[in-house]
Every structure is written in C-alpha cells, then in structure tokens.
C-alpha positions as CSV (number, residue, x, y, z in Angstrom):
1,X,-63.6,54.7,39.0
2,X,-61.4,52.7,36.4
3,X,-64.7,50.9,35.2
4,X,-66.5,54.2,34.8
5,X,-63.6,55.7,33.0
6,X,-63.3,52.6,30.5
7,X,-67.1,52.9,29.8
8,X,-66.6,56.6,29.0
9,X,-63.7,55.8,26.8
10,X,-65.7,53.1,25.0
11,X,-68.6,55.5,24.3
12,X,-66.2,58.0,23.1
13,X,-64.7,55.5,20.9
14,X,-68.1,54.4,19.2
15,X,-69.0,58.0,18.8
16,X,-65.7,59.1,17.1
17,X,-65.8,56.0,15.0
18,X,-69.4,56.6,14.0
19,X,-68.5,60.0,12.8
20,X,-65.5,59.1,10.9
21,X,-67.4,56.2,9.1
22,X,-70.0,58.7,8.2
23,X,-67.5,60.5,5.9
24,X,-68.9,60.7,2.2
25,X,-68.7,57.5,0.4
26,X,-66.9,59.0,-2.4
27,X,-63.8,59.1,-0.2
28,X,-63.6,55.3,-0.9
29,X,-64.1,55.4,-4.4
30,X,-60.9,57.9,-5.4
31,X,-58.6,56.3,-7.8
32,X,-55.7,58.7,-7.7
33,X,-52.8,56.2,-8.5
34,X,-50.2,55.4,-5.8
35,X,-46.6,55.7,-6.6
36,X,-45.3,52.5,-7.7
37,X,-42.1,51.1,-6.2
38,X,-39.5,48.6,-7.8
39,X,-37.8,46.3,-5.5
40,X,-37.1,48.1,-2.3
41,X,-33.5,49.1,-1.6
42,X,-31.5,48.0,1.4
43,X,-32.4,50.9,3.4
44,X,-36.1,50.5,2.8
45,X,-35.9,46.8,3.2
46,X,-34.6,47.6,6.8
47,X,-37.3,50.1,7.5
48,X,-40.1,47.7,6.1
49,X,-38.7,44.8,8.0
50,X,-38.8,46.9,11.2
51,X,-42.6,47.9,10.4
52,X,-43.4,44.3,9.6
53,X,-41.7,43.0,12.9
54,X,-43.1,45.7,15.4
55,X,-46.6,45.3,13.8
56,X,-47.2,41.8,13.0
57,X,-47.7,40.6,16.7
58,X,-49.0,43.9,18.1
59,X,-52.9,44.2,17.5
60,X,-52.6,46.9,15.0
61,X,-52.2,45.1,11.6
62,X,-48.9,44.7,9.8
63,X,-50.7,44.8,6.4
64,X,-52.1,48.2,7.0
65,X,-48.8,49.6,8.1
66,X,-46.8,48.2,5.3
67,X,-49.2,49.6,2.9
68,X,-49.7,53.1,4.3
69,X,-46.1,53.8,5.6
70,X,-44.3,53.3,2.3
71,X,-47.0,55.4,0.5
72,X,-46.6,58.3,3.0
73,X,-42.9,58.0,2.7
74,X,-43.3,58.2,-1.3
75,X,-42.0,54.8,-1.7
76,X,-45.1,53.2,-3.2
77,X,-46.6,49.8,-2.4
78,X,-43.7,47.4,-1.8
79,X,-46.1,44.6,-3.2
80,X,-47.8,41.7,-1.5
81,X,-45.0,39.2,-2.5
82,X,-42.1,41.3,-0.7
83,X,-44.4,41.9,2.4
84,X,-45.4,38.2,2.6
85,X,-41.8,36.9,2.2
86,X,-40.4,39.0,5.0
87,X,-43.0,37.5,7.4
88,X,-40.5,34.7,7.3
89,X,-38.6,36.7,9.7
90,X,-41.5,37.1,11.9
91,X,-42.1,33.4,12.0
92,X,-38.3,32.8,12.9
93,X,-38.7,35.3,15.8
94,X,-41.8,33.5,17.2
95,X,-40.2,30.1,16.7
96,X,-37.2,31.3,18.5
97,X,-39.1,32.9,21.4
98,X,-41.5,29.9,22.0
99,X,-39.0,27.0,21.0
100,X,-39.1,25.5,24.4
101,X,-43.0,25.8,24.4
102,X,-43.4,24.2,21.0
103,X,-40.8,21.4,22.0
104,X,-42.9,20.6,24.9
105,X,-46.3,20.6,23.0
106,X,-44.8,18.6,20.4
107,X,-43.1,15.9,22.6
108,X,-46.1,16.0,25.1
109,X,-48.7,15.3,22.2
110,X,-46.7,12.5,20.6
111,X,-46.2,10.9,24.2
112,X,-49.9,11.2,24.7
113,X,-50.8,9.6,21.7
114,X,-48.6,6.6,22.2
115,X,-50.0,6.3,25.8
116,X,-53.6,6.9,24.4
117,X,-54.0,9.5,27.1
118,X,-56.2,11.7,25.0
119,X,-57.0,14.1,27.8
120,X,-53.4,15.3,27.9
121,X,-53.0,19.2,28.0
122,X,-50.2,19.3,25.4
123,X,-52.3,17.0,22.9
124,X,-55.3,19.2,23.5
125,X,-53.3,22.3,22.8
126,X,-51.6,20.7,19.8
127,X,-55.2,19.8,18.3
128,X,-56.5,23.2,19.0
129,X,-53.7,24.8,17.0
130,X,-54.0,22.3,14.1
131,X,-57.9,22.7,14.1
132,X,-57.5,26.5,14.4
133,X,-55.2,26.8,11.4
134,X,-57.6,25.1,9.1
135,X,-60.1,28.1,8.6
136,X,-57.5,30.7,7.5
137,X,-56.3,27.7,5.2
138,X,-59.7,27.1,3.8
139,X,-60.8,30.6,3.2
140,X,-57.4,31.6,1.9
141,X,-57.7,29.1,-0.8
142,X,-61.2,30.1,-1.5
143,X,-59.9,33.5,-2.2
144,X,-57.1,32.3,-4.5
145,X,-59.6,30.2,-6.5
146,X,-62.5,32.8,-6.9
147,X,-60.8,36.1,-6.5
148,X,-57.5,35.7,-8.5
149,X,-56.8,39.3,-8.6
150,X,-57.4,39.9,-4.8
151,X,-54.4,41.6,-4.1
152,X,-55.4,44.5,-6.3
153,X,-59.2,44.6,-5.3
154,X,-60.8,47.3,-3.4
155,X,-60.5,45.3,-0.3
156,X,-56.8,46.3,-0.3
157,X,-57.3,50.0,-0.7
158,X,-56.4,52.4,1.9
159,X,-60.0,53.3,2.5
160,X,-60.9,49.7,3.3
161,X,-58.2,49.3,5.4
162,X,-58.9,52.3,7.5
163,X,-62.5,51.2,8.1
164,X,-61.3,47.7,9.1
165,X,-58.8,49.1,11.5
166,X,-61.7,51.5,13.0
167,X,-64.2,48.4,13.3
168,X,-61.4,46.2,15.0
169,X,-60.5,49.0,17.4
170,X,-64.2,49.0,18.6
171,X,-64.4,45.3,18.8
172,X,-61.2,45.2,20.9
173,X,-62.6,48.0,23.2
174,X,-65.8,46.0,23.7
175,X,-63.8,42.7,24.5
176,X,-61.7,44.7,26.8
177,X,-64.8,46.1,28.6
178,X,-66.8,42.9,28.9
179,X,-64.4,40.1,28.9
180,X,-64.1,38.2,32.1
181,X,-60.3,37.5,31.9
182,X,-60.7,34.5,34.2
183,X,-58.9,31.6,32.5
184,X,-55.1,31.2,32.0
185,X,-53.2,29.4,29.4
186,X,-53.3,26.2,31.1
187,X,-57.1,26.3,30.8
188,X,-57.1,26.4,27.0
189,X,-59.5,24.0,25.2
190,X,-59.8,22.8,21.6
191,X,-62.9,24.7,21.3
192,X,-60.8,27.7,22.2
193,X,-58.5,26.8,19.2
194,X,-61.3,26.5,17.0
195,X,-63.0,29.8,17.8
196,X,-59.6,31.6,17.7
197,X,-58.9,30.0,14.4
198,X,-62.0,31.4,13.0
199,X,-61.2,34.9,14.2
200,X,-57.9,34.4,12.7
201,X,-59.4,33.9,9.3
202,X,-61.1,37.1,9.4
203,X,-57.6,38.8,9.3
204,X,-57.5,37.6,5.5
205,X,-59.2,41.2,5.1
206,X,-56.4,43.6,5.1
207,X,-56.3,46.0,8.1
208,X,-58.0,43.5,10.4
209,X,-54.9,42.4,12.0
210,X,-54.3,38.7,12.8
211,X,-52.9,39.4,16.2
212,X,-55.9,41.9,16.8
213,X,-58.6,39.5,15.7
214,X,-57.2,36.7,17.8
215,X,-56.5,38.7,20.8
216,X,-60.0,40.2,20.6
217,X,-61.5,36.8,20.4
218,X,-59.6,35.4,23.3
219,X,-60.7,38.4,25.4
220,X,-64.2,37.6,24.5
221,X,-63.8,33.9,25.4
222,X,-62.9,34.8,29.0
223,X,-59.1,34.5,28.6
224,X,-56.6,36.5,30.3
225,X,-54.9,39.1,28.4
226,X,-51.5,37.6,28.4
227,X,-52.8,34.0,27.9
228,X,-54.9,35.2,24.7
229,X,-51.8,36.8,23.4
230,X,-49.4,33.7,23.9
231,X,-52.0,31.5,22.2
232,X,-52.4,34.0,19.3
233,X,-48.6,33.8,18.8
234,X,-48.5,30.0,19.0
235,X,-51.7,29.8,16.6
236,X,-50.1,32.3,14.1
237,X,-47.0,30.1,13.4
238,X,-48.5,27.7,10.8
239,X,-50.5,30.4,9.1
240,X,-47.7,33.0,8.7
241,X,-45.3,30.1,7.7
242,X,-47.8,29.1,5.0
243,X,-48.3,32.6,3.7
244,X,-44.8,33.3,3.6
245,X,-43.5,30.1,1.8
246,X,-46.2,30.3,-0.8
247,X,-45.3,34.0,-1.6
248,X,-41.5,33.0,-1.6
249,X,-42.2,30.2,-3.9
250,X,-44.0,32.4,-6.3
251,X,-41.2,35.0,-6.1
252,X,-38.5,32.5,-7.0
253,X,-40.7,31.1,-9.8
254,X,-41.2,34.5,-11.3
255,X,-37.5,35.2,-10.7
256,X,-35.8,37.6,-8.5
257,X,-32.5,39.7,-9.5
258,X,-29.4,39.3,-7.2
259,X,-30.2,42.8,-5.7
260,X,-33.7,41.8,-4.9
261,X,-32.5,38.6,-3.2
262,X,-30.3,40.8,-1.0
263,X,-33.1,43.2,0.0
264,X,-35.4,40.3,0.8
265,X,-32.8,38.7,3.1
266,X,-32.3,42.2,4.8
267,X,-35.9,42.6,5.2
268,X,-36.2,39.1,6.7
269,X,-33.5,39.7,9.2
270,X,-34.8,43.1,10.2
271,X,-38.4,41.5,10.5
272,X,-36.9,38.8,12.9
273,X,-35.2,41.2,15.3
274,X,-38.1,43.5,15.8
275,X,-40.7,40.7,15.8
276,X,-38.8,39.2,18.7
277,X,-38.6,42.4,20.6
278,X,-42.3,43.0,20.0
279,X,-43.4,39.6,21.3
280,X,-41.3,40.1,24.4
281,X,-42.4,43.4,25.1
282,X,-46.3,42.6,24.6
283,X,-46.3,39.7,26.7
284,X,-45.0,41.7,29.6
285,X,-47.2,44.6,28.9
286,X,-50.3,42.5,29.0
287,X,-49.5,40.8,32.3
288,X,-50.1,44.2,33.9
289,X,-51.8,46.6,31.5
290,X,-54.9,46.5,29.5
291,X,-55.3,46.9,25.7
292,X,-56.8,50.4,25.5
293,X,-53.5,52.0,24.1
294,X,-54.1,49.8,21.0
295,X,-57.8,50.4,20.9
296,X,-57.2,54.2,20.7
297,X,-54.3,53.8,18.4
298,X,-56.1,51.8,15.9
299,X,-59.0,54.3,16.0
300,X,-56.7,57.4,15.6
301,X,-54.9,55.4,12.7
302,X,-58.0,54.7,10.8
303,X,-59.5,58.2,11.3
304,X,-56.1,59.7,10.1
305,X,-56.0,57.6,7.1
306,X,-59.6,58.5,5.9
307,X,-58.9,62.4,6.8
308,X,-55.8,62.0,4.3
309,X,-57.8,60.6,1.7
310,X,-60.6,62.9,2.0
311,X,-58.2,65.9,1.8
312,X,-56.3,64.1,-1.0
313,X,-53.2,64.0,0.9
314,X,-52.8,60.3,0.0
315,X,-54.9,58.5,-2.8
316,X,-57.2,55.7,-1.9
317,X,-55.6,52.8,-3.6
C-alpha cells in the first residue's frame, strides 16, 4: 500500500512540476528591480541567521530561502557576502555536533598512514571527504575565473531558483522511490565520497541545495537515509568553511562599519544555534521517516515563486 501511494505521489509530483515549468518563458525574463538593502540590522540578522541555520542542512536550499524570504519581507537581497559569511555559524554547528566523529576520523587516518594500513575505515572516509571536496572547489574556481559577475547573473534570479527547486524535488522523489537504502555509514567507500562530491558541486547553482543534492545522490547510491545525511554533513564541512572564509576575507578587505561587524556576528551566532538544532532533528527524523515531506515542500516552494513572479507579486531578479 505504501509503495503504491509513493508511486502515485511521484507521478503527481512530475505532473505538477511539468505544468509549472510550462509557464510562459517571459516569466523568467521580468526585470522589475528588487528592493535593495543596506547592511541588515540586528533583528534582520537574527532572522537571516535563523533561516540560514534551518535551511543549510535540510535539503531545501539555504541560498534560495535567504534570497526569497528577505525579498518577501521587503528587506531586499542581503547580498552574497553577508549570506556566505553567516555560513560560518553553520560550520561551527556541524563541527560542534560531529566533533567526536571528526576526531576519530582524523586520529584513525593518521594512525593508519603510520601503520601503512591503507584499508582502514577512517583513512578511507578521510580520503573520501578530501576527494569529494575537490569538485566543488574546482568548479567554484572556474566560475570565479570565467564568470566574474556570477553573483548578479540570471542564474541567481528567483525564477531560476524556483526551477532548480522543482527539478531537485523531482530527483529527490525519484531517489526516494528507487533507492535501495541497504548500506549504512560503516559501508561508505572512497567512490561514494567522489560521487557525492560531484553532486555537491551541482549545488553551486543557486536553489539546488548542497544538502539536497548530496542526500539525493546518497539515496541513489543505495545508502540509508540517515547515513547519506550524516556523510553529507561531514562532506560539507570543507566546502562551507572555504566559502565562508573567502567571503569574509572579501568583506574585510572592502571594509565593514562597526555596525556591520555587529550584525554579522549576530547572524553567525543565530545561524550556529539553528544549524545545530536542524542537524540533530534531521538525523533523528531520517532514522524513521522518508524524505517525501521535503519533496513536496520544494515542489510547492518552487511553484509558489513562479506563481508570484507570474502575477508580479515579486520581481524576478
């Protein structure tokens, strides 16, 4: 019965998304300006940190929500630099939550190298995380080199984010439907790290969701839901750290007013608290539940954005 219900839900997802994507192409070419915003104030920083924390590790795209929610609230786009810097709160949370795991992996990998035990699980996991980080770094550098104005490109428009959300909802639904979910965390391989790393690189497209793309890939690879999510969090540590530090360096070089520093610190703290709560909740949730709630949420989220753009409730920018 459950299997039949999931098939029906998957078909409904595809049908709904197909209808949404069939909206007139001109919807994606509107250029009504988005209200701009100076440095967020403290209240806005708390809310944006909360949004960052709750959406960074759930498979629903923090980038999409950090762009859409401020626009809906009339605050304007807080800017790529601010949203990237407050990711440091998320990385602090994941380090805090997985500190014992990271300690075990690090010490185990070092011991394995010294003992020339190249079949060690800890060493294999460490290599998987390292190799899995290379794709997003490589493609990120390519984007910086060849698309210097990427932050203001059409790829970051709300319409593009909506379509990315819909497409990823369908892929997650498909992975949920056909994934075997037979392998646990202890059965991860270096190959899993590379494949999930390639999926993580897709998240350079705004709206895809790093957590969503890696969780989807893990399910396609036959991992249990909780195992896929756990490895996704560990794999995201280097990527999120690099992105946050690069943007922080850029913000410091450009100069930040004292008020700006305060709001960034507040945003980071807020993001850290809510990221920790989101990680703990998702891992418990996926031990007993499937991912259909996220499939339907992302589908509705993308459809709502396209509908709002079509009716000119929000600009496509």
